[in-house]
C-alpha positions in Angstrom: 69.3 109.5 82.1 67.8 106.9 84.5 70.1 104.1 85.7 67.8 101.5 84.0 68.1 103.3 80.7 71.9 103.5 81.0 72.0 99.8 81.9 69.9 98.9 78.8 72.2 101.1 76.7 75.2 99.3 78.1 73.7 95.9 77.2 73.0 97.3 73.7 76.6 98.5 73.4 77.9 95.1 74.6 75.9 93.4 71.9 77.2 96.0 69.5 80.8 95.0 70.3 80.2 91.4 69.2 78.1 92.6 66.2 81.0 94.9 65.2 83.4 92.0 65.3 81.0 89.8 63.4 80.5 92.6 60.9 84.2 92.8 60.2 84.4 89.1 59.4 81.1 89.0 57.4 82.1 92.2 55.5 85.5 90.7 54.5 83.8 87.5 53.3 81.2 89.5 51.3 83.9 91.6 49.8 85.8 88.6 48.6 82.7 86.8 47.3 81.7 89.9 45.4 85.2 90.2 43.9 85.1 86.6 42.6 81.6 86.8 41.3 82.1 90.1 39.5 85.5 89.2 38.0 85.7 87.6 34.6 89.1 86.1 35.2 91.5 85.2 37.9 94.4 87.5 38.7 97.1 87.8 41.4 95.4 90.7 43.2 92.7 88.3 44.4 95.2 86.2 46.2 96.6 89.2 47.9 93.2 90.4 49.0 92.3 86.9 50.3 95.5 86.8 52.3 94.8 90.2 53.7 91.2 89.3 54.6 92.3 86.1 56.3 95.0 88.1 58.3 92.3 90.4 59.6 89.4 87.9 60.1 91.4 85.2 61.8 92.5 87.2 64.9 89.0 88.6 65.2 87.4 85.2 65.3 90.1 83.7 67.5 90.2 86.4 70.1 86.7 87.7 70.2 84.7 84.5 69.7 86.9 81.5 70.3 89.3 82.5 73.2 87.9 81.6 76.6 88.5 84.0 79.4 90.3 82.8 82.6 87.9 82.0 85.4 87.4 84.9 87.7 88.9 83.7 91.0 88.3 87.0 92.9 85.5 85.3 94.9 87.7 82.5 96.2 88.3 82.5 99.9 87.5 80.6 103.2 83.8 79.5 103.5 82.2 80.7 106.8 79.3 78.4 107.4 76.2 79.1 109.5 77.1 76.3 111.9 80.6 77.6 112.5 79.8 81.3 112.6 76.2 81.8 113.8 76.8 85.4 115.1 78.2 86.6 111.8 75.3 85.0 109.9 72.7 86.4 112.2 74.2 89.9 111.6 74.1 89.4 107.9 70.6 88.0 107.9 69.4 90.9 110.0 70.9 93.5 107.6 69.5 91.7 104.5 66.1 91.6 106.1 66.2 95.3 107.0 67.3 96.1 103.5 64.4 94.1 102.0 66.5 91.8 99.9 67.3 88.1 99.7 70.4 87.3 101.7 73.4 85.3 100.6 73.6 81.5 100.4 77.3 81.7 101.2 79.8 83.9 103.0 83.6 83.7 102.2 86.5 85.3 104.0 89.1 86.9 101.7 92.4 88.7 102.5 91.7 91.9 100.6 90.3 95.2 102.0 87.1 94.5 100.3 83.5 93.3 100.6 81.2 92.4 97.8 78.1 90.5 96.7 77.6 88.7 93.5 74.8 86.6 92.0 74.8 83.6 89.6 72.2 85.2 87.4 70.9 84.1 84.0 69.5 85.8 80.9 71.5 89.0 81.3 70.7 89.2 85.0 66.9 88.9 84.5 66.7 85.5 86.2 68.0 85.6 89.8 70.3 82.9 91.2 72.4 81.9 94.2 73.9 84.9 96.0 77.3 85.1 97.6 78.9 87.5 100.0 82.7 88.1 100.5 84.1 89.9 103.5 87.7 91.0 103.7 89.6 89.9 106.8 91.1 93.5 107.2 87.5 94.8 107.5 86.8 92.5 110.4 90.1 93.4 112.0 90.0 97.2 111.4 86.3 98.2 111.6 83.8 98.3 114.4 80.6 96.3 114.3 78.7 99.5 113.4 81.1 100.3 110.5 80.9 96.7 109.3 77.1 96.9 109.4 77.3 99.9 107.0 79.6 98.0 104.7 77.2 95.1 104.6 74.2 97.3 104.2 76.0 99.0 101.3 76.6 95.7 99.5 72.9 94.6 100.0 71.9 98.0 98.8 73.2 97.0 95.4 70.2 94.6 95.2 67.6 96.9 96.7 67.2 99.1 93.6 65.3 97.5 90.7 66.9 99.9 88.3 70.2 97.9 88.4 68.8 94.5 87.4 71.1 94.6 84.3 74.2 95.6 86.3 75.6 92.1 86.2 75.9 92.1 82.4 77.7 95.4 82.4 80.4 93.9 84.7 80.6 90.9 82.5 80.8 93.1 79.4 83.7 95.1 80.9 85.6 91.9 81.5 84.9 90.5 78.0 85.9 93.7 76.2 89.0 94.2 78.3 90.0 90.6 77.8 89.7 91.0 74.0 91.8 94.1 73.8 94.5 92.7 76.2 94.7 89.5 74.2 95.1 91.3 71.0 97.9 93.4 72.5 99.5 90.3 73.9 99.5 88.6 70.5 100.9 91.8 68.9 103.7 91.8 71.5 104.4 88.2 70.8 104.6 89.0 67.0 107.2 91.7 67.8 109.2 89.4 70.0 109.2 86.6 67.3 110.2 89.1 64.6 113.0 90.5 66.8 114.4 87.0 67.4 114.3 86.3 63.7 116.2 89.5 63.0 118.7 88.7 65.7 119.4 85.3 64.3 119.7 86.8 60.8 122.0 89.5 62.0 124.3 86.9 63.6 124.4 85.0 60.3 125.1 88.3 58.4 127.8 89.5 60.9 129.6 86.1 60.6 130.0 86.7 56.9 130.8 90.4 57.1 127.5 91.5 55.7 125.4 94.5 56.7 123.0 93.8 59.6 119.3 94.8 59.7 117.8 97.4 62.0 115.8 96.3 65.1 113.0 98.6 64.0 112.2 96.1 61.2 110.5 94.1 63.9 107.4 96.3 63.4 104.7 97.1 65.9 102.9 93.8 66.1 101.0 93.5 62.9 97.3 93.5 62.4 96.6 92.5 66.0 97.9 95.9 67.2 95.7 97.8 64.8 92.7 95.7 65.8 93.4 96.4 69.5 93.5 100.1 68.8 90.2 99.9 66.8 88.4 98.0 69.5 89.8 100.3 72.2 87.9 103.2 70.7 84.7 101.3 71.0 85.6 100.1 74.5 86.0 103.7 75.7 82.4 104.5 74.8 81.2 101.3 76.5 83.2 102.0 79.6 82.0 105.5 80.0 78.4 104.3 79.9 78.8 101.2 82.1 81.0 103.0 84.7 78.5 105.8 85.0 76.0 103.0 86.0 78.3 101.7 88.6 78.9 105.2 90.1 75.2 105.8 90.4 74.8 102.4 92.0 77.5 103.3 94.6 75.7 106.5 95.6 72.4 104.6 95.9 74.0 101.8 98.0 75.6 104.4 100.3 72.2 105.9 101.0 70.8 102.4 101.8 73.8 101.9 104.2 73.1 105.2 105.9 69.4 104.3 106.4 70.1 100.8 107.8 73.4 101.3 109.8 73.3 105.0 110.4 74.7 108.1 108.7 77.7 108.5 111.0 78.7 104.9 110.9 78.5 104.9 107.1 80.6 108.0 106.8 83.1 106.7 109.3 83.5 103.4 107.4 84.0 105.2 104.1 86.7 107.4 105.7 88.4 104.5 107.2 88.6 102.3 104.1 91.4 104.1 102.3 93.5 104.3 105.5 92.8 100.6 106.2 93.9 99.7 102.7 97.1 101.7 103.1 97.7 100.1 106.5 97.2 96.6 105.1 99.7 97.2 102.3 102.3 98.7 104.8 101.7 95.9 107.3 102.2 93.1 104.7 105.4 94.7 103.3 107.0 95.8 106.6 105.9 93.1 109.0 104.1 90.0 107.7 106.7 89.3 104.9 109.8 90.8 106.5 111.3 87.3 107.2 110.2 85.5 104.0 113.7 85.9 102.5 115.1 84.0 105.5 112.3 81.4 105.5 110.4 82.9 108.4 106.7 83.7 108.9 104.7 84.9 111.9 102.7 82.3 113.9 99.6 80.8 112.3 96.8 83.3 112.2 99.2 86.2 112.5 100.1 86.7 108.9 96.8 88.5 108.4 95.8 88.8 112.0 98.9 90.9 113.0 97.3 93.8 111.3 95.2 94.3 114.4 98.4 94.8 116.5 99.5 97.5 114.0 96.1 99.2 114.2 96.2 99.1 118.0 99.4 101.1 118.2 98.6 104.7 119.4 100.8 106.4 116.9 99.6 104.3 113.9 96.0 104.8 115.0 96.6 108.6 115.0 98.2 108.5 111.5 95.2 106.5 110.2 92.7 108.9 111.8 94.4 111.8 110.1 94.3 110.0 106.7 90.5 109.5 107.2 90.1 113.2 107.9 92.3 114.4 105.1 90.8 112.6 102.1 92.2 113.6 98.7 90.1 115.9 96.6 90.1 113.8 93.4 88.2 114.6 90.3 85.7 111.9 89.1 87.2 109.6 86.5 84.7 108.7 83.7 86.3 105.3 83.5 86.2 104.5 87.2 83.4 102.4 88.6 83.5 104.2 92.0 83.1 107.9 92.7 85.9 109.5 94.7 85.7 108.6 98.5 85.6 112.3 99.4 82.5 112.9 97.4 80.8 109.8 98.7 81.5 110.9 102.3 80.2 114.4 101.5 77.0 113.0 100.1 76.5 110.9 103.2 77.2 113.6 105.6 74.8 115.9 103.8 71.9 113.5 104.7 69.7 114.0 107.8 71.0 112.3 110.9 70.0 108.6 111.0 71.0 106.4 113.9 70.2 103.2 112.0 68.1 100.3 113.1 67.8 99.1 116.7 70.1 96.2 117.5 72.8 97.4 115.2 75.6 99.9 115.5 77.8 98.6 118.3 81.3 100.0 118.7 82.9 96.7 119.5 85.6 95.4 117.1 84.0 93.5 114.2 86.4 90.6 114.6 84.4 89.7 117.7 81.6 88.4 115.3 83.9 85.5 114.3 84.2 82.5 116.5 87.8 81.4 117.0 89.1 84.2 114.7 92.8 83.2 115.0 91.9 79.7 113.7 89.9 81.1 110.8 92.7 83.5 109.9 95.2 80.6 110.0 92.9 78.6 107.6 92.8 81.6 105.3 96.6 81.7 105.3 96.7 78.1 104.2 94.4 78.9 101.2 96.2 82.1 100.2 99.9 81.6 100.8 102.1 79.7 98.4 102.8 76.0 99.1 106.4 76.7 100.1 105.1 78.8 103.0 104.3 75.5 104.7 108.0 74.8 105.0 108.9 78.1 106.6 109.6 78.5 110.3 106.9 80.1 112.4 108.0 82.5 115.1 106.3 84.9 117.5 106.6 88.6 116.6 109.6 89.5 118.9 111.7 86.5 117.6 110.5 87.0 114.0 111.6 90.6 114.0 115.0 89.8 115.5 115.7 86.8 113.2 114.6 88.7 110.1 116.7 91.7 110.9 119.7 89.5 111.7 119.3 87.9 108.2 119.2 91.4 106.7 122.3 92.3 108.7 124.2 89.3 107.3 123.2 90.3 103.8 124.2 94.0 104.3 127.6 92.8 105.7 128.5 90.7 102.6 130.3 93.5 100.7 132.7 94.3 103.5 133.2 90.6 104.3 134.3 90.0 100.7 136.5 93.1 100.8 138.2 91.8 103.9 138.8 88.3 102.6 140.0 89.6 99.2 142.5 91.6 101.2 143.7 88.5 103.0 142.0 89.3 106.3 139.4 87.6 108.5 135.8 88.7 108.2 135.6 90.2 111.7 135.2 93.6 113.2 138.6 93.2 114.9 140.3 92.4 111.6 138.9 95.6 110.0 139.9 97.7 113.0 143.4 96.3 112.7 143.4 97.1 109.0 142.3 100.7 109.8 145.1 101.0 112.4 147.6 99.7 109.8 146.6 102.4 107.3 144.9 100.0 104.9 141.6 102.0 104.8 142.2 103.0 101.1 142.7 99.3 100.2 139.6 98.2 102.0 137.5 101.0 100.6 138.7 100.3 97.1 137.2 96.8 97.3 133.8 98.0 98.4 131.0 98.8 96.0 131.0 102.5 95.2 130.0 105.0 92.5 132.1 105.7 89.5 132.7 109.2 90.8 134.0 107.9 94.1 136.3 105.4 92.4 137.9 108.0 90.3 138.3 110.7 93.0 141.8 111.5 94.3 143.3 113.4 97.2 140.9 115.1 99.7 137.9 114.3 97.5 138.7 110.6 97.7 139.0 110.8 101.5 135.6 112.4 101.7 134.0 109.7 99.6 135.9 107.0 101.5 134.9 108.0 105.0 131.1 107.3 104.8 131.8 104.2 102.7 134.0 102.8 105.4 131.7 103.9 108.2 128.7 102.0 106.7 130.9 98.9 106.2 132.2 99.1 109.8 128.7 99.7 111.2 127.3 96.7 109.4 130.1 94.5 110.7 129.7 95.8 114.2 125.9 95.3 114.2 126.3 91.8 112.8 128.9 90.9 115.4 126.8 92.2 118.3 123.6 90.4 117.1 125.3 87.1 116.3 126.9 87.0 119.7 123.6 87.8 121.3 125.0 91.0 122.7 122.3 93.1 121.1 118.8 92.4 119.9 116.3 94.1 117.5 113.2 95.1 119.3 109.7 94.9 117.9 107.8 98.2 117.5 104.5 98.7 115.8 104.9 102.4 115.7 108.5 102.6 114.4 111.0 100.6 112.5 112.7 97.8 114.5 115.7 99.2 116.5 118.8 97.4 117.7 118.7 97.5 121.5 122.0 98.0 123.3 122.7 97.9 127.0 123.5 101.0 129.1 124.8 104.0 127.1 126.2 101.9 124.2 123.6 103.2 121.8 124.8 106.8 122.4 128.5 106.0 122.3 128.4 103.8 119.2 128.1 106.6 116.5 131.0 108.5 117.9 133.1 105.4 118.1 132.4 104.6 114.5 133.3 108.1 113.4 136.6 108.0 115.3 137.6 104.7 113.7 137.2 105.9 110.1 138.6 109.4 110.7 141.6 110.6 108.6 143.7 109.6 111.6 141.9 106.5 112.8 141.2 106.0 116.5 139.8 102.5 117.0 140.2 102.5 120.8 136.7 103.8 121.6 135.0 101.1 119.4 137.3 98.4 120.8 136.5 99.4 124.3 132.7 99.5 123.7 132.8 96.0 122.1 134.8 94.7 125.1 132.4 96.2 127.6 129.4 94.7 125.8 131.0 91.3 125.7 132.1 91.4 129.4 128.8 90.4 131.0 128.4 87.4 128.6 131.9 86.3 129.4 131.4 86.7 133.1 128.3 84.6 133.0 130.0 81.8 131.1 
């Protein structure tokens, strides 16, 4: 089936979705009118049917026809004007011209690993309108100019095929149907919650009077909204299978356009890199950019997103990402997914004849070089994306951020042992814990630390085996906190490994053995005391 035929079928099915909803309402009205007209007298069954009809028709009207969908904000971002970014705009114009399509009127920078074009069309996409291009900052940071060319050529390729003129309405249709079903389920969930609260209040009243309480299962499954959601879901599956097949065909066609404009190898390379770049972005945000948020810390302006480039420049990380690009998962096509599996898209591109692309494109320089003053642009993007409270956080360079964030984590990790010591009448210091261990109070301290139920009930040798690692972790957290707080040790930034606490001389090698000795069945705290004294000596000598 041709893409244009499938698109027309998708439009028909979308219209059918609304006609189905209208038919339910009209059918209920007709049924009630017929009942009244053909009845020679009024009877109570009519009222029951009216109430049932209203219970069905009202949620259909409210959700399908009267509820407004939330505005799609996926295209928000930082505007990149022609005046501010002439190099990027020249690149975009060049690729649009080579593709044979009208270029965008606006370019916006977004934080996601994504690029896209959308158009403000009318009359089901038949009347063209203003076009927009979004470019993800991670793409500029992680791709070469040649690879970015292929991404842009792919996006403009979506406009190059006249068979996809109705694609815009299929996207709108997916959103509308999905919104309808989700809203019905949400209303059903609310019905269940309201009924559960009503039962809980009633049970409290019954229990106070010694009466039998009701079962929570009486809350039901959400009423007519749940059944309507299931009914519309069956129709939605048919619509999605048709509309998503259009999107998958469109992706393959756009890939071929990209290979023709930007080159086969650059297109395949970009496709291979995208999943790895997406994984790297998620890892970077979780492990680096937000590592100090709990302590009120953020990287310097422009580095919240821009720091991804530092991660990608690390040799070990670069090797990991290259392996991810070579070892793409062999996924089976999902009939409800708008994109074919990356592995299949790459295979389709690599099966094409070699095509170097157009002259003037295809440089291997970092794509971020197309932006003027990229750090300032990334800082402006942060202002748009981050929550308002981020403006109150302290901004630090990466070495200081890592150390301060890890110090905050160390303080948090030491809280259980600090409470255990104070509850035992001791000071919250390493020396106080070492004194307690020498005094034979290890069991007392361990008993106040969080532990599993099995460890708490153990006795004899088993209790000692549970207690030893518990005390060791507690003593280590105290030791690390003491060293870092006194500036005798510092966490060092690494883009290839987790941050490590840097100790002078051979202290890092001696510390594990000293901790083991201190929590042994016969404690020997001397090695750890000596190590702490040696580390503190230079600071004391300088002061």
